[in-house]
TIRO-2110 file (N, C-alpha, C; in Angstrom, 1 decimal):
// TIRO-2110
0.8, -1.2, 0.0, N, 1, A
0.0, 0.0, 0.0, CA, 1, A
0.8, 1.3, 0.0, C, 1, A
2.0, 1.2, 0.6, N, 2, A
2.9, 2.4, 0.7, CA, 2, A
3.9, 2.5, -0.4, C, 2, A
4.0, 1.5, -1.3, N, 3, A
5.0, 1.5, -2.3, CA, 3, A
4.9, 2.8, -3.2, C, 3, A
3.8, 3.3, -3.6, N, 4, A
3.8, 4.5, -4.4, CA, 4, A
4.4, 5.7, -3.7, C, 4, A
4.1, 5.8, -2.4, N, 5, A
4.7, 6.9, -1.6, CA, 5, A
6.2, 6.8, -1.5, C, 5, A
6.6, 5.5, -1.2, N, 6, A
8.0, 5.3, -1.1, CA, 6, A
8.7, 5.6, -2.4, C, 6, A
8.2, 5.2, -3.5, N, 7, A
8.8, 5.5, -4.8, CA, 7, A
8.8, 7.0, -5.1, C, 7, A
7.7, 7.7, -4.8, N, 8, A
7.6, 9.1, -5.0, CA, 8, A
8.7, 9.9, -4.2, C, 8, A
8.8, 9.5, -2.9, N, 9, A
9.9, 10.1, -2.1, CA, 9, A
11.3, 9.8, -2.6, C, 9, A
11.5, 8.6, -3.1, N, 10, A
12.8, 8.2, -3.6, CA, 10, A
13.1, 9.1, -4.8, C, 10, A
12.1, 9.2, -5.7, N, 11, A
12.4, 10.1, -6.9, CA, 11, A
12.6, 11.5, -6.5, C, 11, A
11.8, 12.0, -5.6, N, 12, A
12.0, 13.4, -5.1, CA, 12, A
13.4, 13.6, -4.5, C, 12, A
13.9, 12.6, -3.7, N, 13, A
15.2, 12.7, -3.1, CA, 13, A
16.3, 12.7, -4.1, C, 13, A
16.2, 11.8, -5.1, N, 14, A
17.3, 11.8, -6.1, CA, 14, A
17.3, 13.0, -7.0, C, 14, A
16.1, 13.5, -7.3, N, 15, A
16.0, 14.7, -8.1, CA, 15, A
16.6, 15.9, -7.4, C, 15, A
16.2, 16.1, -6.1, N, 16, A
16.7, 17.2, -5.3, CA, 16, A
18.2, 17.1, -5.1, C, 16, A
18.7, 16.0, -4.8, N, 17, A
20.2, 15.8, -4.6, CA, 17, A
20.9, 16.0, -5.9, C, 17, A
20.3, 15.5, -7.0, N, 18, A
20.9, 15.6, -8.3, CA, 18, A
21.0, 17.1, -8.7, C, 18, A
20.1, 17.9, -8.4, N, 19, A
20.2, 19.3, -8.8, CA, 19, A
21.2, 20.1, -8.0, C, 19, A
21.6, 19.5, -6.8, N, 20, A
22.7, 20.2, -6.0, CA, 20, A
24.1, 19.8, -6.5, C, 20, A
24.2, 18.8, -7.2, N, 21, A
25.6, 18.4, -7.7, CA, 21, A
26.1, 19.3, -8.8, C, 21, A
27.2, 19.9, -8.6, N, 22, A
27.9, 20.7, -9.5, CA, 22, A
28.9, 19.8, -10.3, C, 22, A
28.6, 19.6, -11.6, N, 23, A
29.5, 18.7, -12.4, CA, 23, A
31.0, 19.2, -12.4, C, 23, A
31.2, 20.5, -12.5, N, 24, A
32.6, 21.0, -12.4, CA, 24, A
33.3, 20.7, -11.1, C, 24, A
32.5, 20.8, -10.0, N, 25, A
33.1, 20.5, -8.7, CA, 25, A
33.3, 19.0, -8.6, C, 25, A
32.5, 18.2, -9.1, N, 26, A
32.7, 16.8, -9.1, CA, 26, A
34.0, 16.4, -9.8, C, 26, A
34.2, 17.0, -11.0, N, 27, A
35.4, 16.7, -11.7, CA, 27, A
36.6, 17.1, -10.9, C, 27, A
36.6, 18.2, -10.3, N, 28, A
37.7, 18.7, -9.5, CA, 28, A
37.8, 17.9, -8.2, C, 28, A
36.8, 17.2, -7.8, N, 29, A
36.8, 16.5, -6.5, CA, 29, A
36.8, 15.0, -6.7, C, 29, A
37.2, 14.5, -7.9, N, 30, A
37.3, 13.0, -8.2, CA, 30, A
38.1, 12.3, -7.2, C, 30, A
39.3, 12.8, -6.8, N, 31, A
40.0, 12.1, -5.7, CA, 31, A
39.3, 12.0, -4.4, C, 31, A
38.5, 13.0, -4.1, N, 32, A
37.7, 12.9, -2.9, CA, 32, A
36.6, 11.9, -3.0, C, 32, A
36.0, 11.9, -4.2, N, 33, A
34.9, 10.9, -4.5, CA, 33, A
35.5, 9.5, -4.3, C, 33, A
36.7, 9.2, -4.9, N, 34, A
37.3, 7.9, -4.9, CA, 34, A
37.6, 7.6, -3.4, C, 34, A
38.1, 8.5, -2.6, N, 35, A
38.4, 8.3, -1.2, CA, 35, A
37.2, 7.9, -0.4, C, 35, A
36.1, 8.7, -0.7, N, 36, A
34.9, 8.4, 0.1, CA, 36, A
34.3, 7.0, -0.3, C, 36, A
34.3, 6.6, -1.6, N, 37, A
33.8, 5.3, -2.0, CA, 37, A
34.7, 4.2, -1.5, C, 37, A
36.0, 4.3, -1.5, N, 38, A
36.9, 3.3, -1.0, CA, 38, A
36.7, 3.1, 0.5, C, 38, A
36.7, 4.3, 1.2, N, 39, A
36.5, 4.2, 2.6, CA, 39, A
35.2, 3.5, 3.0, C, 39, A
34.2, 3.8, 2.2, N, 40, A
32.9, 3.2, 2.5, CA, 40, A
32.9, 1.7, 2.2, C, 40, A
33.5, 1.3, 1.1, N, 41, A
33.6, -0.1, 0.8, CA, 41, A
34.4, -0.9, 1.9, C, 41, A
35.5, -0.3, 2.3, N, 42, A
36.3, -1.0, 3.3, CA, 42, A
35.8, -0.9, 4.7, C, 42, A
35.4, 0.4, 5.0, N, 43, A
35.0, 0.7, 6.4, CA, 43, A
33.6, 0.3, 6.8, C, 43, A
32.8, 0.1, 5.8, N, 44, A
31.4, -0.2, 6.1, CA, 44, A
31.0, -1.5, 5.5, C, 44, A
31.1, -1.7, 4.2, N, 45, A
30.6, -2.9, 3.6, CA, 45, A
31.5, -4.1, 4.0, C, 45, A
32.8, -4.0, 3.9, N, 46, A
33.7, -5.1, 4.3, CA, 46, A
33.5, -5.5, 5.8, C, 46, A
33.6, -4.5, 6.6, N, 47, A
33.5, -4.7, 8.1, CA, 47, A
32.1, -5.3, 8.4, C, 47, A
31.0, -4.8, 7.9, N, 48, A
29.7, -5.3, 8.2, CA, 48, A
29.6, -6.8, 7.7, C, 48, A
30.1, -7.0, 6.5, N, 49, A
30.0, -8.4, 5.9, CA, 49, A
30.8, -9.4, 6.8, C, 49, A
32.0, -9.0, 7.2, N, 50, A
32.8, -10.0, 8.0, CA, 50, A
32.1, -10.1, 9.4, C, 50, A
31.7, -9.0, 10.0, N, 51, A
31.0, -9.1, 11.3, CA, 51, A
29.8, -10.0, 11.2, C, 51, A
29.0, -9.8, 10.1, N, 52, A
27.8, -10.6, 9.9, CA, 52, A
28.1, -12.1, 9.8, C, 52, A
29.2, -12.4, 9.1, N, 53, A
29.6, -13.8, 8.9, CA, 53, A
30.0, -14.4, 10.3, C, 53, A
30.8, -13.6, 11.0, N, 54, A
31.3, -14.1, 12.3, CA, 54, A
30.1, -14.2, 13.3, C, 54, A
29.1, -13.4, 13.2, N, 55, A
27.9, -13.5, 14.1, CA, 55, A
26.9, -14.5, 13.6, C, 55, A
27.1, -15.1, 12.4, N, 56, A
26.2, -16.2, 11.9, CA, 56, A
24.9, -15.6, 11.4, C, 56, A
25.0, -14.4, 10.9, N, 57, A
23.8, -13.8, 10.3, CA, 57, A
23.5, -14.4, 8.9, C, 57, A
22.3, -14.7, 8.6, N, 58, A
21.9, -15.2, 7.3, CA, 58, A
22.1, -14.1, 6.3, C, 58, A
22.8, -14.5, 5.2, N, 59, A
23.1, -13.5, 4.1, CA, 59, A
23.9, -12.3, 4.6, C, 59, A
25.0, -12.4, 5.2, N, 60, A
25.7, -11.3, 5.8, CA, 60, A
26.2, -10.3, 4.7, C, 60, A
26.4, -10.7, 3.5, N, 61, A
26.8, -9.8, 2.4, CA, 61, A
25.7, -9.0, 1.9, C, 61, A
24.5, -9.6, 2.0, N, 62, A
23.3, -8.8, 1.6, CA, 62, A
23.1, -7.7, 2.6, C, 62, A
23.3, -8.0, 3.9, N, 63, A
23.2, -7.0, 4.9, CA, 63, A
24.3, -5.9, 4.7, C, 63, A
25.5, -6.3, 4.4, N, 64, A
26.6, -5.4, 4.2, CA, 64, A
26.3, -4.5, 3.0, C, 64, A
25.9, -5.0, 1.9, N, 65, A
25.6, -4.2, 0.7, CA, 65, A
24.4, -3.3, 0.9, C, 65, A
23.4, -3.9, 1.5, N, 66, A
22.1, -3.1, 1.8, CA, 66, A
22.3, -2.0, 2.7, C, 66, A
23.2, -2.1, 3.6, N, 67, A
23.5, -1.0, 4.6, CA, 67, A
24.7, -0.2, 4.2, C, 67, A
25.4, -0.6, 3.2, N, 68, A
26.7, 0.0, 2.8, CA, 68, A
26.5, 1.2, 1.9, C, 68, A
25.6, 2.1, 2.3, N, 69, A
25.4, 3.3, 1.5, CA, 69, A
25.6, 4.5, 2.4, C, 69, A
25.8, 5.6, 1.8, N, 70, A
25.8, 6.9, 2.6, CA, 70, A
24.4, 7.3, 2.6, C, 70, A
23.9, 7.6, 3.8, N, 71, A
22.5, 8.0, 4.0, CA, 71, A
22.3, 9.5, 3.9, C, 71, A
21.0, 9.8, 4.1, N, 72, A
20.6, 11.2, 4.0, CA, 72, A
21.2, 12.0, 5.1, C, 72, A
21.6, 11.5, 6.2, N, 73, A
22.2, 12.2, 7.3, CA, 73, A
23.5, 12.9, 6.8, C, 73, A
24.3, 12.1, 6.1, N, 74, A
25.6, 12.7, 5.5, CA, 74, A
25.3, 13.8, 4.6, C, 74, A
24.2, 13.8, 3.8, N, 75, A
23.8, 14.9, 3.0, CA, 75, A
23.5, 16.1, 3.8, C, 75, A
22.7, 15.9, 4.9, N, 76, A
22.3, 17.0, 5.8, CA, 76, A
23.6, 17.6, 6.4, C, 76, A
24.4, 16.8, 7.0, N, 77, A
25.6, 17.3, 7.7, CA, 77, A
26.6, 18.0, 6.8, C, 77, A
26.8, 17.5, 5.6, N, 78, A
27.7, 18.2, 4.6, CA, 78, A
27.1, 19.5, 4.2, C, 78, A
25.8, 19.5, 4.0, N, 79, A
25.1, 20.8, 3.7, CA, 79, A
25.3, 21.8, 4.7, C, 79, A
25.2, 21.4, 6.0, N, 80, A
25.4, 22.3, 7.1, CA, 80, A
26.8, 22.8, 7.1, C, 80, A
27.8, 21.9, 6.9, N, 81, A
29.2, 22.3, 6.9, CA, 81, A
29.5, 23.3, 5.8, C, 81, A
28.9, 23.1, 4.6, N, 82, A
29.2, 24.0, 3.5, CA, 82, A
28.6, 25.4, 3.8, C, 82, A
27.4, 25.4, 4.3, N, 83, A
26.7, 26.7, 4.7, CA, 83, A
27.5, 27.4, 5.8, C, 83, A
28.2, 26.7, 6.6, N, 84, A
29.0, 27.3, 7.7, CA, 84, A
30.4, 27.7, 7.2, C, 84, A
30.7, 27.4, 5.9, N, 85, A
32.0, 27.7, 5.4, CA, 85, A
33.1, 26.8, 5.9, C, 85, A
32.7, 25.6, 6.4, N, 86, A
33.7, 24.7, 6.9, CA, 86, A
34.1, 23.5, 6.0, C, 86, A
33.4, 23.5, 4.8, N, 87, A
33.7, 22.4, 3.9, CA, 87, A
33.8, 22.9, 2.4, C, 87, A
34.8, 22.5, 1.7, N, 88, A
35.0, 22.9, 0.4, CA, 88, A
33.9, 22.3, -0.6, C, 88, A
33.6, 23.1, -1.6, N, 89, A
32.5, 22.6, -2.5, CA, 89, A
32.9, 21.4, -3.3, C, 89, A
34.2, 21.1, -3.5, N, 90, A
34.6, 19.9, -4.2, CA, 90, A
34.3, 18.7, -3.3, C, 90, A
34.6, 18.8, -2.0, N, 91, A
34.3, 17.7, -1.1, CA, 91, A
32.8, 17.5, -1.0, C, 91, A
32.1, 18.6, -0.9, N, 92, A
30.6, 18.5, -0.8, CA, 92, A
30.0, 17.8, -2.0, C, 92, A
30.5, 18.2, -3.2, N, 93, A
30.0, 17.5, -4.4, CA, 93, A
30.4, 16.1, -4.5, C, 93, A
31.6, 15.8, -4.0, N, 94, A
32.0, 14.4, -3.9, CA, 94, A
31.1, 13.6, -3.0, C, 94, A
30.8, 14.1, -1.8, N, 95, A
29.9, 13.4, -0.9, CA, 95, A
28.5, 13.3, -1.5, C, 95, A
28.0, 14.3, -2.1, N, 96, A
26.6, 14.2, -2.8, CA, 96, A
26.6, 13.2, -3.9, C, 96, A
27.7, 13.1, -4.7, N, 97, A
27.8, 12.1, -5.7, CA, 97, A
27.9, 10.7, -5.1, C, 97, A
28.6, 10.6, -4.0, N, 98, A
28.8, 9.3, -3.4, CA, 98, A
27.4, 8.9, -2.8, C, 98, A
26.6, 9.8, -2.3, N, 99, A
25.3, 9.5, -1.8, CA, 99, A
24.5, 8.9, -2.9, C, 99, A
24.4, 9.5, -4.0, N, 100, A
23.6, 9.0, -5.2, CA, 100, A
24.1, 7.7, -5.6, C, 100, A
25.4, 7.6, -5.8, N, 101, A
26.0, 6.3, -6.3, CA, 101, A
25.7, 5.2, -5.4, C, 101, A
26.0, 5.4, -4.1, N, 102, A
25.9, 4.3, -3.2, CA, 102, A
24.5, 3.8, -2.9, C, 102, A
23.5, 4.8, -2.9, N, 103, A
22.1, 4.4, -2.7, CA, 103, A
21.6, 3.6, -3.9, C, 103, A
21.9, 4.1, -5.1, N, 104, A
21.5, 3.5, -6.3, CA, 104, A
22.1, 2.1, -6.5, C, 104, A
23.4, 2.0, -6.3, N, 105, A
24.1, 0.8, -6.6, CA, 105, A
23.7, -0.3, -5.5, C, 105, A
23.7, 0.1, -4.3, N, 106, A
23.3, -0.9, -3.3, CA, 106, A
21.9, -1.4, -3.5, C, 106, A
21.0, -0.5, -3.8, N, 107, A
19.6, -1.0, -4.1, CA, 107, A
19.5, -1.9, -5.2, C, 107, A
20.2, -1.6, -6.3, N, 108, A
20.1, -2.5, -7.5, CA, 108, A
20.8, -3.8, -7.2, C, 108, A
22.0, -3.8, -6.6, N, 109, A
22.7, -5.0, -6.3, CA, 109, A
21.9, -5.9, -5.4, C, 109, A
21.3, -5.4, -4.3, N, 110, A
20.6, -6.2, -3.4, CA, 110, A
19.3, -6.8, -4.1, C, 110, A
18.7, -6.0, -4.9, N, 111, A
17.5, -6.5, -5.6, CA, 111, A
17.8, -7.5, -6.7, C, 111, A
18.8, -7.3, -7.5, N, 112, A
19.2, -8.2, -8.6, CA, 112, A
19.8, -9.5, -8.1, C, 112, A
20.6, -9.4, -7.1, N, 113, A
21.4, -10.5, -6.6, CA, 113, A
20.6, -11.4, -5.6, C, 113, A
20.0, -10.8, -4.6, N, 114, A
19.5, -11.6, -3.5, CA, 114, A
18.0, -11.8, -3.5, C, 114, A
17.3, -11.2, -4.4, N, 115, A
15.8, -11.4, -4.4, CA, 115, A
15.4, -12.6, -5.3, C, 115, A
16.4, -13.2, -6.0, N, 116, A
16.1, -14.3, -6.8, CA, 116, A
15.9, -15.6, -6.0, C, 116, A
16.5, -15.7, -4.9, N, 117, A
16.4, -17.0, -4.1, CA, 117, A
15.7, -16.7, -2.8, C, 117, A
15.0, -17.6, -2.2, N, 118, A
14.3, -17.4, -1.0, CA, 118, A
15.3, -17.2, 0.2, C, 118, A
14.9, -16.4, 1.1, N, 119, A
15.7, -16.1, 2.3, CA, 119, A
15.8, -17.4, 3.2, C, 119, A
17.0, -17.6, 3.8, N, 120, A
17.1, -18.7, 4.7, CA, 120, A
16.2, -18.6, 5.9, C, 120, A
15.8, -19.7, 6.4, N, 121, A
14.9, -19.7, 7.6, CA, 121, A
15.6, -19.2, 8.8, C, 121, A
14.9, -18.4, 9.6, N, 122, A
15.4, -17.8, 10.8, CA, 122, A
15.0, -18.6, 11.9, C, 122, A
16.0, -19.0, 12.8, N, 123, A
15.6, -19.8, 13.9, CA, 123, A
15.0, -19.1, 15.1, C, 123, A
END
């Protein structure tokens, strides 16, 4: 019942964040974008996946990929830092681009890879 609202808000989020991304600043901030994405993969996805395996969680890598995105809070915090003059626009654009990339990629990967087979039974 709530799927249309969820989809509408997802579109609204991506459109609003997409309009804030300055392509020139992204090109200048590609090293920052690479750093953010690598740190996210190692610091969040890899750590979550390994911890999930050690804890015996069913589908630990689905959990890791599904939560391995930069969320809206990062968007809000970086916006506040830019408005306070504490963050460079290249870093801001890199974080915004990473938000869009990670949300889109994690959603697609989880849906394409893990929704084809039934979930393991939970004890």
